[in-house]
C-alpha positions as CSV (number, residue, x, y, z in Angstrom):
1,M,0.0,0.0,0.0
2,S,1.5,3.3,-1.1
3,N,2.0,6.2,1.3
4,K,-0.7,8.3,-0.5
5,I,-3.3,5.6,-0.1
6,Q,-2.4,5.2,3.6
7,M,-2.8,8.9,4.1
8,R,-6.2,9.0,2.4
9,L,-7.3,6.0,4.5
10,V,-6.2,7.8,7.7
11,V,-8.0,10.9,6.6
12,I,-11.2,9.1,5.9
13,I,-11.1,7.3,9.3
14,L,-10.5,10.5,11.1
15,I,-13.3,12.3,9.4
16,A,-15.7,9.4,9.9
17,I,-14.9,9.1,13.6
18,G,-15.2,12.9,14.2
19,L,-18.4,13.4,12.3
20,G,-19.9,10.1,13.5
21,V,-19.4,10.9,17.2
22,A,-20.6,14.5,16.6
23,T,-23.7,13.2,14.9
24,Y,-24.4,10.7,17.7
25,R,-23.9,13.5,20.3
26,H,-26.4,15.7,18.4
27,M,-29.0,13.1,17.4
28,V,-29.0,10.8,20.4
29,L,-27.8,12.9,23.3
30,G,-29.5,16.0,22.1
31,F,-26.6,18.5,22.0
32,P,-27.5,21.5,19.9
33,I,-25.4,22.4,16.9
34,F,-26.0,26.1,17.2
35,P,-25.4,28.1,20.4
36,G,-28.2,29.7,22.2
37,E,-30.8,27.0,21.5
38,H,-33.3,26.6,24.3
39,T,-35.8,23.9,25.4
40,T,-38.8,23.8,27.6
41,V,-38.8,22.2,31.1
42,W,-42.2,21.6,32.7
43,E,-42.6,21.9,36.5
44,V,-45.5,19.7,37.7
45,E,-46.6,20.1,41.3
46,A,-48.8,17.5,42.9
47,Q,-50.8,18.8,45.9
48,I,-52.2,16.1,48.3
49,E,-54.8,17.1,50.8
50,F,-56.4,14.8,53.5
51,K,-57.7,14.8,57.0
52,V,-56.3,13.0,60.0
53,E,-57.5,12.2,63.4
54,D,-54.9,11.6,66.1
55,G,-52.5,8.8,65.1
56,P,-49.7,7.8,62.7
57,I,-50.0,8.6,59.0
58,T,-48.4,7.1,55.9
59,V,-48.9,8.6,52.4
60,S,-47.7,6.7,49.3
61,L,-47.8,8.3,45.9
62,A,-46.9,6.6,42.6
63,M,-44.2,8.5,40.8
64,P,-44.3,9.1,37.0
65,E,-43.3,6.0,35.1
66,P,-39.8,6.0,33.6
67,H,-40.9,4.6,30.2
68,S,-42.5,7.7,28.8
69,R,-41.1,10.3,26.4
70,F,-40.6,12.7,29.4
71,F,-37.4,12.6,31.3
72,V,-37.6,13.5,35.0
73,V,-34.8,16.0,35.5
74,D,-35.3,16.6,39.2
75,D,-37.8,16.3,42.0
76,F,-38.6,18.1,45.2
77,F,-40.9,17.6,48.1
78,A,-42.3,20.1,50.6
79,S,-43.9,18.5,53.7
80,P,-43.1,20.1,57.0
81,N,-42.9,17.7,59.9
82,Y,-43.0,14.6,57.7
83,G,-40.4,12.1,56.9
84,F,-39.9,11.5,53.1
85,R,-38.3,8.7,51.2
86,K,-38.5,6.9,47.9
87,I,-39.4,3.2,47.8
88,N,-39.7,0.5,45.2
89,E,-42.7,-1.8,45.2
90,D,-42.8,-4.5,42.5
91,G,-40.7,-2.4,40.2
92,I,-42.8,0.7,40.7
93,E,-41.1,3.7,42.3
94,R,-43.2,5.6,44.9
95,A,-42.8,8.6,47.1
96,E,-43.7,8.0,50.7
97,W,-44.4,10.5,53.6
98,T,-44.6,9.3,57.2
99,R,-45.4,10.9,60.5
100,R,-45.8,9.5,64.0
101,E,-48.7,11.8,65.0
102,A,-50.9,14.2,63.1
103,T,-54.3,15.7,63.4
104,G,-56.6,17.9,61.3
105,K,-56.1,18.9,57.6
106,Q,-52.8,18.0,56.1
107,V,-51.3,19.3,52.8
108,L,-48.3,17.7,51.1
109,Y,-46.5,18.9,48.0
110,Y,-44.4,16.9,45.5
111,K,-42.9,18.7,42.5
112,I,-41.0,17.3,39.5
113,K,-39.2,18.8,36.5
114,V,-39.7,16.9,33.3
115,H,-38.2,17.4,29.8
116,D,-39.5,16.1,26.6
117,N,-36.8,13.8,25.2
118,G,-38.8,13.3,22.0
119,H,-39.1,9.5,22.0
120,E,-40.5,6.6,23.9
121,M,-38.0,4.4,25.8
122,A,-37.6,0.8,25.1
123,G,-39.3,-0.2,28.4
124,S,-42.6,0.9,27.0
125,E,-42.4,-1.7,24.3
126,R,-41.5,-4.5,26.7
127,Q,-44.7,-4.0,28.6
128,V,-46.6,-5.9,25.9
129,L,-44.6,-9.1,26.8
130,D,-45.1,-8.5,30.6
131,Y,-48.8,-8.1,30.3
132,T,-51.0,-10.0,32.8
133,A,-54.7,-10.0,33.3
134,S,-54.3,-8.6,36.8
135,E,-53.0,-5.3,35.4
136,S,-55.7,-4.9,32.9
137,F,-57.9,-2.9,35.1
138,N,-57.4,-0.2,37.8
139,G,-58.9,-2.0,40.8
140,Y,-62.5,-3.3,40.6
141,L,-64.3,-2.8,37.3
142,P,-68.0,-3.4,37.7
143,E,-69.8,-5.7,35.2
144,L,-72.6,-4.4,33.0
145,V,-75.8,-6.1,33.9
146,G,-79.5,-6.0,33.1
147,S,-80.5,-3.3,30.6
148,Q,-77.0,-2.0,30.6
149,R,-75.6,-5.2,29.3
150,V,-78.4,-5.6,26.7
151,A,-77.8,-2.0,25.5
152,A,-74.0,-2.5,25.4
153,I,-74.3,-5.7,23.3
154,G,-76.6,-4.0,20.9
155,L,-74.2,-1.0,20.6
156,L,-71.2,-3.3,20.1
157,K,-73.0,-5.1,17.3
158,E,-73.8,-1.9,15.6
159,V,-70.3,-0.5,15.8
160,K,-68.4,-3.7,15.0
161,Q,-69.6,-3.9,11.4
162,Y,-68.1,-0.4,10.7
163,S,-64.7,-1.1,12.3
164,S,-61.7,-3.0,11.0
165,N,-59.8,-3.7,14.3
166,D,-60.0,-3.2,18.0
167,I,-58.6,0.4,17.9
168,S,-61.0,1.6,15.2
169,M,-63.9,0.0,17.1
170,A,-62.9,1.7,20.4
171,S,-62.7,5.1,18.5
172,L,-66.2,4.5,16.9
173,L,-67.6,3.6,20.3
174,V,-66.5,6.9,21.7
175,Q,-68.1,8.7,18.8
176,Q,-71.4,6.9,19.5
177,L,-71.2,7.7,23.2
178,N,-71.0,11.4,22.2
179,Q,-74.2,11.1,20.3
180,M,-76.7,10.3,23.1
181,D,-79.8,11.7,21.3
182,T,-79.4,9.6,18.1
183,N,-78.9,6.1,19.6
184,P,-81.2,4.6,22.2
185,N,-78.6,2.1,23.3
186,V,-76.2,4.9,24.2
187,K,-79.0,6.7,26.1
188,I,-79.7,3.6,28.2
189,L,-76.0,3.2,29.0
190,L,-75.3,6.8,29.9
191,D,-78.5,7.1,32.0
192,S,-77.9,3.9,34.0
193,V,-74.1,4.3,34.7
194,E,-73.1,4.8,38.3
195,Y,-72.8,8.3,39.6
196,G,-69.3,9.7,39.1
197,Q,-68.3,7.0,36.7
198,S,-66.1,8.3,33.9
199,R,-66.2,7.7,30.2
200,A,-62.9,5.8,30.5
201,V,-64.5,3.2,32.8
202,L,-67.5,2.9,30.5
203,L,-65.3,2.3,27.5
204,M,-63.3,-0.3,29.4
205,Q,-66.5,-2.1,30.3
206,L,-67.6,-2.2,26.7
207,M,-64.2,-3.5,25.5
208,R,-64.2,-6.0,28.4
209,L,-67.5,-7.5,27.0
210,M,-65.5,-8.3,23.8
211,E,-62.7,-9.9,26.0
212,K,-60.2,-7.3,25.0
213,P,-57.2,-6.5,27.3
214,V,-57.6,-2.9,28.4
215,R,-56.2,-0.7,31.2
216,M,-56.5,2.8,32.3
217,V,-53.8,5.4,32.1
218,R,-54.0,8.6,34.2
219,G,-51.7,11.5,33.4
220,V,-51.1,15.2,33.4
221,H,-51.7,17.5,30.5
222,L,-48.6,19.8,30.3
223,E,-50.1,23.2,29.7
224,N,-48.4,26.3,31.0
225,G,-50.3,28.1,33.7
226,R,-52.8,25.2,34.5
227,R,-53.7,25.2,38.2
228,K,-55.4,22.5,40.3
229,Q,-56.2,20.3,37.3
230,P,-57.2,16.6,37.9
231,L,-55.5,13.8,36.1
232,M,-56.6,13.0,32.5
233,E,-58.0,9.5,32.0
234,M,-57.0,7.5,28.9
235,V,-57.7,3.9,27.9
236,E,-55.1,1.6,26.5
237,I,-55.9,-1.5,24.4
238,L,-53.5,-4.3,23.8
239,T,-53.0,-5.1,20.1
240,S,-50.6,-7.1,18.1
241,K,-48.5,-3.9,17.8
242,G,-48.5,-3.2,21.5
243,W,-50.5,-0.9,23.8
244,M,-52.5,1.7,21.8
245,M,-54.1,4.7,23.6
246,V,-57.6,6.0,23.0
247,D,-59.1,9.2,24.3
248,P,-62.4,8.3,25.9
249,E,-63.7,11.8,25.4
250,S,-62.8,12.5,21.7
251,G,-62.0,9.0,20.4
252,Q,-58.6,10.2,19.1
253,V,-56.1,7.4,18.8
254,G,-52.5,7.8,20.1
255,V,-50.8,9.5,22.9
256,P,-52.0,13.2,23.2
257,D,-49.4,15.8,22.7
258,L,-47.7,16.9,26.0
259,F,-49.4,14.1,27.9
260,L,-47.3,12.9,30.9
261,P,-48.4,9.4,32.1
262,W,-48.4,9.3,35.8
263,Q,-50.3,6.0,36.7
264,R,-50.8,3.0,34.5
265,G,-52.6,-0.3,34.9
266,G,-53.4,-1.7,38.3
267,V,-51.0,0.5,40.2
268,S,-52.7,2.7,42.8
269,L,-52.1,6.4,42.4
270,L,-52.4,7.5,46.1
271,D,-52.6,5.5,49.3
272,V,-53.3,7.3,52.5
273,T,-53.0,5.1,55.6
274,G,-54.4,6.7,58.8
275,G,-56.2,9.5,57.0
276,Y,-59.5,10.1,55.1
277,D,-61.1,12.4,52.7
278,S,-58.0,12.6,50.5
279,R,-57.9,14.4,47.2
280,M,-55.2,15.4,44.8
281,N,-54.7,18.0,42.1
282,F,-51.8,19.2,39.8
283,S,-50.5,22.5,38.7
284,V,-48.2,23.0,35.7
285,I,-45.8,25.8,34.7
286,S,-43.1,25.8,31.9
287,R,-39.7,27.3,32.0
288,T,-37.1,27.8,29.2
289,V,-33.5,26.5,29.8
290,P,-30.5,26.1,27.6
291,L,-30.7,22.9,25.5
292,R,-27.0,22.2,26.1
293,D,-27.3,22.2,29.8
294,M,-30.3,19.9,29.6
295,A,-28.5,17.4,27.3
296,I,-25.5,17.3,29.8
297,H,-27.8,16.8,32.7
298,E,-29.7,13.9,31.0
299,G,-26.5,12.3,29.9
300,L,-25.1,12.4,33.4
301,M,-28.3,10.9,34.8
302,E,-28.3,8.1,32.2
303,H,-24.5,7.6,32.7
304,A,-23.8,8.0,29.0
305,A,-20.2,7.2,28.3
306,L,-19.7,10.3,26.1
307,I,-20.8,12.4,29.1
308,D,-19.2,10.5,32.0
309,F,-15.8,10.5,30.3
310,S,-15.8,13.9,28.7
311,L,-14.9,17.5,29.4
312,Y,-18.2,18.0,31.2
313,S,-17.0,15.7,34.0
314,L,-14.1,18.1,34.8
315,P,-14.3,20.9,37.4
316,I,-15.6,24.2,36.0
317,E,-12.1,25.8,36.2
318,E,-10.6,23.1,34.0
319,Q,-13.6,23.3,31.6
320,N,-13.0,27.0,31.2
321,A,-9.3,26.3,30.4
322,Y,-10.2,23.8,27.7
323,R,-12.6,26.3,26.1
324,Y,-9.4,28.1,25.0
325,I,-7.2,25.1,24.4
326,L,-9.7,23.5,22.0
327,L,-9.6,26.7,19.9
328,V,-5.8,26.3,19.2
329,P,-6.4,23.7,16.4
330,I,-8.6,26.2,14.7
331,G,-5.8,28.7,14.8
332,T,-3.2,26.2,13.6
333,L,-5.5,25.3,10.7
334,I,-5.7,28.9,9.7
335,V,-1.9,29.2,9.9
336,V,-1.6,26.1,7.6
337,L,-4.1,27.6,5.1
338,M,-2.4,31.0,5.0
339,R,1.2,29.6,4.7
340,I,0.6,26.6,2.4
341,L,-2.2,27.8,0.1
342,V,-1.9,31.6,0.3
343,G,1.9,31.8,0.8
344,L,1.8,34.4,3.5
345,K,5.1,34.8,5.4
346,T,5.0,34.8,9.2
347,S,7.6,35.3,11.9
348,G,7.6,31.9,13.5
349,T,5.3,29.0,12.6
350,F,2.7,29.2,15.3
351,M,3.5,32.4,17.0
352,P,0.4,34.0,15.4
353,V,-1.8,31.5,17.2
354,L,-0.3,32.4,20.6
355,I,-0.8,36.1,19.8
356,A,-4.4,35.4,18.9
357,L,-4.9,33.6,22.2
358,A,-3.5,36.7,24.0
359,F,-6.0,38.8,22.0
360,L,-8.8,36.7,23.4
361,Q,-7.9,38.1,26.8
362,T,-6.9,41.7,25.9
363,K,-9.4,42.2,23.0
364,L,-8.2,43.0,19.5
365,L,-7.3,46.7,19.5
366,P,-5.7,46.9,22.9
367,G,-3.8,43.7,22.1
368,L,-2.5,45.1,18.8
369,M,-1.3,48.2,20.6
370,I,0.4,46.3,23.3
371,F,2.1,43.9,20.8
372,L,3.4,46.8,18.6
373,I,4.7,48.7,21.6
374,I,6.5,45.7,23.1
375,V,8.1,44.6,19.8
376,S,9.1,48.1,18.9
377,I,10.8,48.8,22.2
378,G,12.3,45.3,22.2
379,L,13.8,45.8,18.8
380,W,15.4,49.0,19.9
381,I,16.9,47.4,23.0
382,R,18.0,44.4,20.9
383,F,20.0,46.7,18.5
384,I,21.7,48.2,21.6
385,L,22.6,44.7,22.9
386,S,23.9,43.6,19.5
387,R,26.8,46.1,19.9
388,L,27.9,44.3,23.1
389,N,28.8,41.1,21.2
390,L,26.9,38.8,23.6
391,L,26.4,35.1,23.1
392,L,23.0,33.9,21.8
393,V,21.8,32.5,25.1
394,A,22.8,35.6,27.1
395,R,21.3,37.9,24.5
396,I,18.0,36.0,24.4
397,S,17.9,36.0,28.2
398,A,18.5,39.8,28.3
399,V,15.8,40.4,25.7
400,M,13.3,38.3,27.8
401,I,14.2,40.3,30.9
402,V,13.7,43.5,29.0
403,V,10.3,42.3,27.7
404,I,9.2,41.5,31.3
405,G,10.3,45.0,32.4
406,I,8.3,46.6,29.5
407,M,5.2,44.6,30.4
408,A,5.5,45.5,34.1
409,S,6.0,49.1,33.2
410,M,3.0,49.2,30.9
411,S,0.8,47.6,33.6
412,I,1.8,50.1,36.2
413,L,1.4,53.1,33.9
414,S,-2.0,51.9,32.6
415,Y,-3.2,51.4,36.2
416,K,-2.1,54.9,37.2
417,M,-3.7,56.4,34.1
418,G,-7.0,54.4,34.6
419,I,-6.6,52.4,31.4
420,R,-7.5,48.9,32.4
421,Q,-7.4,47.4,29.0
422,T,-3.6,47.4,28.9
423,M,-3.3,45.8,32.3
424,S,-4.0,42.5,30.6
425,V,-0.5,42.7,29.0
426,T,0.5,39.7,31.2
427,F,-1.4,37.4,28.9
428,F,1.2,37.8,26.1
429,P,3.7,34.9,26.0
430,M,6.9,36.4,27.2
431,I,9.3,33.8,25.8
432,I,7.6,33.9,22.4
433,L,7.9,37.7,22.3
434,A,11.5,37.5,23.2
435,W,12.2,35.0,20.4
436,T,10.1,37.1,18.0
437,I,12.2,40.2,18.8
438,E,15.4,38.2,18.3
439,R,14.2,36.7,15.0
440,L,13.0,40.1,13.7
441,S,16.3,41.8,14.6
442,I,18.4,39.1,12.9
443,Q,16.1,39.3,9.8
444,W,16.5,43.1,9.9
445,E,20.3,42.8,9.9
446,E,20.4,40.0,7.2
447,Q,17.6,40.9,4.8
448,G,16.6,44.4,5.6
449,P,13.6,46.2,7.2
450,R,11.2,45.3,4.3
451,D,11.3,41.6,5.1
452,V,10.8,42.4,8.8
453,F,7.6,44.3,8.0
454,V,6.4,41.6,5.6
455,S,6.8,38.7,8.1
456,G,5.7,40.8,11.1
457,G,2.7,42.1,9.2
458,G,1.9,38.6,8.0
459,S,2.0,37.3,11.6
460,L,-0.3,40.0,12.8
461,L,-2.7,39.4,9.8
462,V,-2.9,35.6,10.6
463,A,-3.3,36.4,14.3
464,I,-6.2,38.8,13.6
465,I,-7.9,36.2,11.3
466,S,-7.4,33.5,14.0
467,Y,-8.8,35.9,16.6
468,F,-12.0,36.4,14.6
469,A,-12.3,32.7,14.1
470,M,-11.7,31.9,17.7
471,T,-14.2,34.5,18.9
472,N,-16.9,33.3,16.5
473,R,-19.7,32.0,18.8
474,L,-20.6,29.1,16.6
475,I,-16.9,27.9,16.3
476,E,-16.4,28.3,20.1
477,H,-19.7,26.3,20.7
478,I,-18.8,23.5,18.4
479,T,-15.2,23.0,19.5
480,F,-16.2,22.7,23.1
481,N,-19.4,20.8,22.8
482,F,-18.2,18.6,19.9
483,P,-14.5,18.2,20.7
484,E,-14.3,15.2,18.3
485,I,-14.4,17.8,15.5
486,V,-10.7,18.3,16.2
487,L,-10.2,14.9,14.4
488,V,-11.8,16.5,11.3
489,V,-9.4,19.5,11.6
490,L,-6.5,17.0,11.9
491,A,-7.7,15.2,8.8
492,V,-7.8,18.5,6.8
493,T,-4.4,19.5,8.1
494,L,-3.0,16.2,6.9
495,L,-4.5,16.7,3.5
496,L,-3.0,20.2,3.3
497,G,0.3,18.8,4.3
498,Q,0.5,16.9,1.0
499,Y,-0.2,20.0,-1.1
500,T,2.7,20.8,-3.5
501,G,1.0,23.2,-5.9
502,Y,1.3,26.9,-6.4
503,R,0.6,29.4,-3.6
504,L,-1.8,32.3,-4.2
505,F,1.0,34.9,-3.8
506,E,3.1,33.1,-6.4
507,L,0.6,33.6,-9.2
508,H,1.7,37.1,-9.9
509,R,5.0,35.6,-11.2
510,F,3.1,34.0,-14.0
511,K,1.0,37.1,-14.9
512,P,3.2,38.0,-18.0
513,L,2.6,34.5,-19.4
514,V,-1.2,35.1,-19.2
515,E,-0.9,38.5,-20.8
516,R,0.9,37.0,-23.9
């Protein structure tokens, strides 16, 4: 295998890994590509009220199931004088409040923050295999008897001929129940149902007559500003494709938008031991948070490897340091482009990148002024030192000491004059400045001042371009949140390293040939 083929193979692998990991981070973990993207977090507060006569009290509340499209970001409880813990009963997580003695009216609060992750979790699909008859119904489901049963059978016969499957039949049944005046069977059913019985229970009774597995789902409709709302009741029917949800009020098939399932199947919603006259309602409010922060939080909660072993696991101080370190490859890529493709001369290979990093701290115009002042004074001092015939090491050391003195003097003067921008002169790399002054002075002596201004100006131009690239909000966001993109930058750099064609600044040499 030739070197060229090996190089192309390495480049393809680097690009594939970099873009592949970045795509996974965006599509699966939810990291935004563009900075400033926000998402909605819903705060759902459950308020539990009950009465107690003297004695111990235990309150158990089913927590939202983990197999919905909504991810529980955080939860809180507010219950003075009550003990609180989370327990697991038969795989169902519950919140439990306990107290040795209580009396009178009691109010407990439980609040969760949920985020829409946009997809159902795999556990929801596994429920089809784990189905048992005992979880079909929420507690006792009364049988339809007498005239109710006759009317129900008649209604089922009417609807069945117009349906193609269990789901369409359930939807058509709801439509018929909403037309009480046009169907006598519906009128008999609605007139004779027990007081307080919901449409969901009636639909489940009708489906039970057909021996169809059904269960009730109670949940919260996430609508901003809703206060003291009861749980919505939905009916799920087991089909060959899994559990399908039907709205018993409208007949709509499928999970309603912004519906947070709270209780499903035979699991009790609220158990109050030692109390009576309990009731429960929910309030909802929405808040906007940065999408990146939410993706990091969810990744840490789910122990995603790309989050656990990433920059986000570092302390904040180290993360801030890497925000600048990860911008260095962008600056080096610009240096490679300007030197190999454009043909721009610079004083030193990567000195412009270090100057650009200093500009990030000092800002562009103050940084340019500081750089020009230090280099100008340093060149003047260097010319004086050259007359002393010093050795190279001693001369470089002397220049560096002079540079430090200039930087200290500028900081003191700027402080006394109230110019705070130039106080950030300490961010300039002292050793690099000393070497730059030494190189420019030698170049001045050997090639003349013109080449000094060309290479020095080229360095400043590349540093300015690098500065604008590094301060670009999109580039800064991508390099830190998708650090694997550095592999793509490496691949492009390797490709440019094999370029042997003409540089842009060399084309003027061939202008006479074009004119002929």
